[in-house]
N, C-alpha and C positions, 0 to 999 in steps of 0.2 A: 466428375466433371460438372457433370448437371449443379451441383453445389456450387461451384466457383461460376459456372452464368449468374448462377439465382446475390449470388454475394455482390459482384460485381454490378447485377441488375438491381440489385438494391439499393450501394451505393451509389450509385444515376442517383435514385429517385430520390434519393436522402440529398441531394446536393441541388438538387433542380428543382428539390424544393424547400429546401433552405433561401434560393435566389428567389423564385419567388416570392416569398416570404417580407424578403427584405425588399425587395422592388417594388413592395406591393406598399411598405408600409412611407407611406408619405404626408408629412404636417398640412391641415387642409388647412382654406384660407379662406378663417371663419367672418372674418370683412371684407363682406364686399366692395368693387370700390367706388372711389366718390364720381360721380355721374351725374350730369348737371341736369339729364332727361326727365328727374324727379323731379314733379313739384310738392315741395314744404311748405308752402304759403297758398291758402282759401281765397278767395276774397269775397264774401256775403254781396249778394245782388240789394243793389238797394232793392225798399219796405216798396209796396208799390201802394197808394193814399184813395181812400175811398171818398169815393161822391159824396154829398151832401145829403139825398137821399138816404145812400147807404147809411151811412152815420146814422142816419133821425132809422131805418130801421130797425139797427141792431139797439138803439134805446128801448126802442120800445122793449123789444127779446126782453132784455136786460131788465129791465121793471117788472115784464109781467114775470120773470123769475122770482126776482127779488119781494113780489107779494105772498107769492106760494111759501 
């Protein structure tokens, strides 16, 4: 009697395992859906111009560097 219950339980578990395995096999969506929320282009901010005094300082430092 116990042997029949074991076989019946084994068969039920086997069917359940097959069902769970088949239900879990689903083709994954490898490509996410297209969304306009993502920024695809980047805008570089405009450069800031230096003043004449700052330009003179940079030129002096460049001349000093080139002397070495």
